C-alpha positions as CSV (number, residue, x, y, z in Angstrom):
1,M,9.6,-51.9,90.3
2,I,5.9,-52.8,90.8
3,V,3.3,-50.2,90.0
4,L,-0.4,-50.5,91.1
5,G,-2.8,-49.0,88.6
6,L,-6.3,-47.9,89.5
7,E,-9.1,-46.9,87.1
8,S,-12.5,-45.5,87.9
9,S,-13.2,-42.8,85.4
10,C,-16.6,-44.0,84.2
11,D,-18.4,-47.3,84.4
12,E,-15.5,-49.8,84.7
13,T,-13.5,-50.4,87.8
14,G,-10.0,-51.5,86.9
15,V,-7.0,-52.7,89.0
16,A,-3.7,-54.0,87.7
17,L,-0.1,-54.6,88.8
18,Y,2.7,-54.0,86.4
19,D,6.4,-54.9,87.0
20,T,9.0,-53.0,85.0
21,S,11.0,-56.2,84.8
22,R,8.4,-58.9,84.3
23,G,5.5,-57.0,82.6
24,L,1.8,-57.2,83.5
25,L,1.4,-59.4,86.6
26,A,-2.4,-59.1,87.3
27,H,-5.3,-57.4,85.7
28,R,-8.9,-57.2,87.1
29,V,-11.9,-55.3,85.7
30,H,-15.5,-55.0,86.9
31,S,-18.0,-53.7,84.3
32,Q,-21.1,-51.8,85.5
33,I,-23.2,-52.6,82.3
34,D,-25.8,-54.5,84.3
35,L,-26.1,-51.7,86.9
36,H,-26.8,-49.0,84.3
37,A,-28.8,-51.0,81.7
38,A,-32.1,-50.2,83.3
39,Y,-31.5,-46.5,82.8
40,G,-30.2,-46.7,79.2
41,G,-26.9,-45.0,80.1
42,V,-24.4,-44.3,82.9
43,V,-25.8,-42.8,86.1
44,P,-22.9,-40.9,87.7
45,E,-23.9,-41.3,91.3
46,L,-24.5,-45.1,90.9
47,A,-21.2,-45.4,89.1
48,S,-19.3,-43.7,91.9
49,R,-21.0,-45.8,94.7
50,D,-20.2,-49.0,92.8
51,H,-16.5,-48.0,92.4
52,V,-16.4,-47.5,96.2
53,R,-17.7,-51.0,96.7
54,R,-15.6,-52.8,94.1
55,L,-12.2,-51.1,94.2
56,P,-10.9,-52.6,97.5
57,V,-12.0,-56.1,96.5
58,L,-10.3,-55.8,93.1
59,I,-7.1,-54.6,94.7
60,R,-7.1,-57.6,97.1
61,D,-7.9,-60.0,94.2
62,A,-5.2,-58.6,92.0
63,L,-2.6,-58.9,94.7
64,A,-3.6,-62.5,95.3
65,D,-3.4,-63.2,91.5
66,A,0.1,-61.8,91.4
67,G,1.2,-63.4,94.7
68,L,2.2,-60.1,96.1
69,A,1.7,-58.1,99.3
70,L,0.9,-54.4,99.5
71,A,4.4,-53.7,100.9
72,Q,5.9,-54.8,97.6
73,I,4.2,-51.9,95.7
74,A,6.7,-49.2,94.7
75,A,4.3,-46.7,93.3
76,V,0.5,-46.1,92.8
77,A,-0.8,-44.7,89.5
78,Y,-4.5,-43.7,89.2
79,T,-6.7,-42.1,86.6
80,A,-7.1,-38.4,87.5
81,G,-9.1,-37.4,84.4
82,P,-10.9,-36.9,82.2
83,G,-14.1,-38.6,83.3
84,L,-17.0,-38.3,85.7
85,A,-15.9,-36.2,88.7
86,G,-17.3,-38.4,91.4
87,A,-16.1,-41.6,89.8
88,L,-12.6,-40.2,89.4
89,L,-12.4,-39.3,93.1
90,V,-12.7,-42.9,94.1
91,A,-9.5,-44.1,92.4
92,A,-7.8,-40.8,93.3
93,G,-8.7,-40.9,96.9
94,T,-7.8,-44.6,97.2
95,G,-4.6,-44.2,95.3
96,E,-3.3,-41.2,97.3
97,A,-4.3,-42.9,100.6
98,L,-2.5,-46.2,99.7
99,A,0.6,-44.3,98.5
100,A,0.7,-42.3,101.7
101,A,0.3,-45.4,103.8
102,L,3.1,-47.2,102.0
103,D,5.3,-44.1,101.7
104,V,5.6,-44.5,97.9
105,P,5.0,-42.0,95.1
106,A,1.5,-41.4,93.7
107,L,1.1,-40.6,90.0
108,P,-2.1,-39.0,88.6
109,I,-2.5,-40.4,85.1
110,H,-4.4,-39.0,82.1
111,H,-7.0,-41.6,81.0
112,L,-6.4,-41.1,77.3
113,E,-2.6,-41.3,77.8
114,G,-3.3,-44.8,79.3
115,H,-5.2,-45.7,76.1
116,L,-2.7,-44.2,73.8
117,L,0.2,-46.1,75.4
118,S,-1.6,-49.4,75.9
119,P,-0.5,-51.0,72.6
120,L,3.1,-50.8,73.9
121,L,2.1,-53.5,76.4
122,G,2.0,-56.0,73.6
123,A,4.9,-58.2,72.4
124,D,5.0,-56.4,69.1
125,A,5.1,-52.8,70.4
126,P,5.4,-49.8,68.1
127,A,8.4,-47.5,68.4
128,F,8.1,-43.8,68.8
129,P,7.2,-41.7,66.9
130,F,3.7,-42.7,65.6
131,V,0.3,-41.4,64.9
132,A,-2.4,-42.4,67.4
133,L,-6.1,-42.6,66.6
134,L,-7.9,-42.4,69.9
135,V,-11.5,-43.5,69.8
136,S,-12.6,-43.8,73.4
137,G,-16.0,-42.9,74.7
138,G,-16.5,-39.2,74.2
139,H,-13.2,-38.7,72.5
140,T,-12.1,-39.1,68.9
141,Q,-8.7,-37.6,68.3
142,L,-5.6,-37.9,66.1
143,M,-2.3,-37.3,67.9
144,R,1.3,-37.2,66.9
145,V,3.2,-39.1,69.6
146,D,7.0,-38.6,69.9
147,G,7.4,-40.1,73.3
148,V,5.9,-40.3,76.8
149,G,4.2,-36.9,77.4
150,R,5.2,-35.6,74.0
151,Y,1.8,-35.3,72.2
152,A,0.6,-33.0,69.5
153,L,-3.0,-32.7,68.6
154,L,-3.6,-33.2,64.8
155,G,-7.4,-33.3,64.7
156,E,-10.4,-34.1,66.9
157,S,-14.2,-34.3,66.8
158,V,-16.0,-31.0,66.6
159,D,-19.2,-32.5,68.0
160,D,-20.1,-36.2,68.8
161,A,-17.2,-38.6,69.1
162,A,-17.4,-41.9,67.2
163,G,-18.3,-43.8,70.3
164,E,-21.0,-41.4,71.2
165,A,-22.4,-41.6,67.7
166,F,-22.5,-45.4,67.9
167,D,-24.4,-45.3,71.3
168,K,-26.8,-42.5,70.3
169,T,-27.6,-44.2,66.9
170,A,-28.2,-47.5,68.7
171,K,-30.6,-45.8,71.0
172,L,-32.5,-44.2,68.0
173,M,-32.8,-47.7,66.6
174,G,-34.2,-49.1,69.9
175,L,-31.1,-51.3,70.6
176,P,-30.3,-52.3,74.2
177,Y,-27.6,-50.7,76.3
178,P,-24.7,-50.6,75.7
179,G,-25.6,-49.5,72.3
180,G,-22.3,-49.5,70.4
181,P,-21.6,-53.2,70.7
182,A,-25.2,-54.0,70.0
183,L,-25.1,-51.9,66.8
184,A,-21.9,-53.5,65.7
185,A,-23.3,-57.0,66.2
186,L,-26.5,-56.1,64.3
187,A,-24.3,-54.7,61.4
188,D,-22.8,-58.2,60.9
189,Q,-26.3,-59.3,59.7
190,G,-26.7,-56.5,57.2
191,V,-25.2,-55.2,54.0
192,A,-23.6,-51.8,53.8
193,G,-24.6,-49.8,50.7
194,R,-28.3,-50.8,50.6
195,V,-28.9,-47.7,52.6
196,K,-27.1,-44.4,51.8
197,L,-25.6,-42.4,54.6
198,P,-23.2,-39.4,54.4
199,R,-19.5,-39.5,55.4
200,P,-19.2,-36.2,57.3
201,M,-16.0,-34.2,56.8
202,R,-14.3,-37.1,55.0
203,H,-12.9,-34.6,52.4
204,S,-12.8,-31.5,54.6
205,G,-9.1,-31.0,54.0
206,D,-8.2,-31.1,57.7
207,L,-8.0,-33.9,60.3
208,N,-11.1,-33.1,62.3
209,F,-14.2,-35.3,62.7
210,S,-17.9,-34.7,62.9
211,F,-20.5,-37.5,63.6
212,S,-23.6,-35.6,64.8
213,G,-24.8,-35.2,61.2
214,L,-24.5,-38.9,60.6
215,K,-26.7,-39.5,63.6
216,T,-29.3,-37.0,62.3
217,A,-29.3,-38.7,58.9
218,V,-30.2,-42.0,60.6
219,M,-33.0,-40.3,62.6
220,T,-34.4,-38.9,59.3
221,L,-34.3,-42.3,57.6
222,L,-36.1,-43.9,60.5
223,R,-38.8,-41.2,60.5
224,D,-39.4,-41.0,56.7
225,A,-38.5,-44.5,55.2
226,P,-37.3,-47.0,57.8
227,P,-34.9,-49.5,56.2
228,A,-34.0,-53.0,57.3
229,P,-32.4,-52.4,60.7
230,A,-29.4,-54.7,60.0
231,D,-28.7,-52.9,56.7
232,L,-29.0,-49.5,58.4
233,A,-26.5,-50.6,61.1
234,A,-24.1,-52.0,58.5
235,E,-24.2,-48.7,56.5
236,F,-23.8,-46.6,59.7
237,Q,-20.8,-48.6,60.8
238,A,-19.3,-48.4,57.3
239,A,-19.7,-44.6,57.3
240,V,-17.9,-44.2,60.6
241,V,-15.1,-46.6,59.5
242,D,-14.7,-44.8,56.2
243,V,-14.2,-41.4,57.9
244,L,-11.8,-42.8,60.6
245,A,-9.7,-44.7,58.1
246,T,-9.5,-41.7,55.6
247,K,-8.5,-39.3,58.3
248,S,-5.9,-41.7,59.8
249,L,-4.3,-42.2,56.4
250,A,-4.2,-38.4,55.9
251,A,-2.5,-38.0,59.3
252,L,0.2,-40.5,58.3
253,K,0.7,-38.7,55.1
254,Q,0.8,-35.2,56.7
255,T,3.3,-36.3,59.4
256,G,5.4,-38.6,57.1
257,L,5.2,-41.3,59.7
258,Q,4.6,-45.0,58.9
259,R,3.2,-46.3,62.2
260,L,-0.4,-45.9,63.4
261,V,-1.7,-46.8,66.9
262,V,-5.5,-47.3,67.3
263,A,-6.7,-47.3,70.9
264,G,-10.0,-47.0,72.9
265,G,-13.2,-48.9,72.9
266,V,-14.1,-48.3,69.2
267,G,-10.6,-49.5,68.4
268,A,-11.8,-53.1,69.1
269,N,-14.3,-52.8,66.2
270,R,-13.6,-55.7,63.8
271,V,-14.6,-53.8,60.6
272,L,-12.4,-50.8,61.5
273,R,-9.4,-53.1,62.2
274,A,-9.8,-55.0,58.9
275,R,-10.1,-51.8,56.9
276,L,-7.0,-50.2,58.5
277,D,-5.0,-53.3,58.2
278,T,-5.8,-53.6,54.5
279,V,-5.2,-50.0,53.4
280,T,-2.0,-49.6,55.5
281,A,-0.5,-52.8,54.2
282,R,-0.8,-51.6,50.6
283,R,1.2,-48.5,51.6
284,G,3.9,-50.4,53.5
285,Q,2.6,-49.0,56.8
286,R,1.8,-50.7,60.1
287,V,-1.1,-50.5,62.5
288,Y,-0.9,-51.5,66.2
289,Y,-3.7,-52.2,68.6
290,P,-4.0,-53.0,72.3
291,E,-5.0,-56.6,73.2
292,P,-8.8,-56.8,72.9
293,A,-9.2,-57.0,76.7
294,L,-7.3,-53.7,77.1
295,C,-9.4,-51.7,74.6
296,T,-12.0,-50.8,77.2
297,D,-11.1,-48.9,80.4
298,N,-8.7,-50.9,82.6
299,G,-6.1,-50.6,85.3
300,A,-3.4,-52.2,83.2
301,M,-3.0,-49.2,80.9
302,I,-2.9,-46.8,84.0
303,A,-0.2,-48.9,85.8
304,F,1.8,-49.1,82.5
305,A,1.6,-45.4,81.9
306,G,2.7,-44.7,85.4
307,A,5.6,-47.1,85.1
308,L,6.7,-45.4,81.8
309,R,6.5,-42.0,83.4
310,L,8.6,-43.2,86.4
311,Q,11.2,-44.7,84.0
312,A,11.3,-41.4,82.1
313,G,12.1,-39.4,85.2
314,A,8.8,-38.6,86.9
315,R,9.0,-38.6,90.6
316,G,5.3,-38.6,91.6
317,S,4.0,-37.0,94.7
318,R,4.1,-38.0,98.4
319,A,1.9,-35.1,99.5
320,A,-1.4,-37.0,99.4
321,R,-3.3,-34.4,97.5
322,V,-6.6,-35.6,96.0
323,A,-7.4,-33.6,92.9
324,V,-9.1,-34.7,89.7
325,K,-9.6,-33.1,86.3
326,P,-13.0,-34.1,84.7
327,R,-11.9,-32.1,81.7
328,W,-8.2,-32.4,80.8
329,P,-6.9,-31.9,77.2
330,L,-4.4,-34.6,76.4
331,D,-2.1,-32.2,74.5
332,T,-1.5,-30.2,77.7
333,L,0.5,-33.1,79.1
334,R,4.3,-32.7,79.3
335,A,7.1,-35.1,79.2
336,P,8.4,-36.2,82.7
337,E,11.4,-34.2,84.1
338,A,14.1,-36.1,85.9
């Protein structure tokens, strides 16, 4: 069964084709970084218009890469939320129209479910159950995952997510857009510890996160006693990694599970991966990550999530109803019903 996956929730247009027998057949992503760089952040209207231009071309290219025709698609999965409303409507409208034209089911997919399940695309996939650390854009969450659609929220950010904190701190430091990767690159040139920053809620006794105070601490330092930029970046990154690692280990202990999945854009951070690999190895635990190319938003994770839901009994819809959910809590999802 071949599933077409479409992603347009923010500033990446993604298309992929996944075969339940052969795996990932094709995967195309267009990034809008250059489009939004002049504005220092994502402009929703420009993002939506660019998705409209790019999505048909990427679908054509992915089909050519896989050597397939449209008629061979058995289902269409698309990101229905959360995300920018106008951007989400592009993949939703395209997906529902294609599914109706081909007379195949359409599956609206939760963006974070795609990220959460993406490590299962790898050759060394984790088995259920596991703890998932989701660090994607405006979301930082810890979830217990017992199966497809069986998610329990353990903790989340009460203000800025880790990715937002990276981007906002980079902007405070005058780094170019996109700020998060620029800050991480600058941190490689500095030494953590030369500047002192707090580790918010590291010992709060729960599994929630808070990063807005860390951003404020950076702003205060820059105003009162500006340190070497590289050292500040290194300390900021170390502070975020300390909190994420501490909370993830606490979640494993609380649940009694031994497997941790890390997914989302911040999950590609080299320092975070090294820290988690080291501390879990000491405890006989394992960490699983998506392939680096699948850490950012992409159609492969959406196609894969759709395929897993179909295999678990979901039927999809043939009613061609275009509806998106810009705000959609992940823990409200349910397991598919046969």
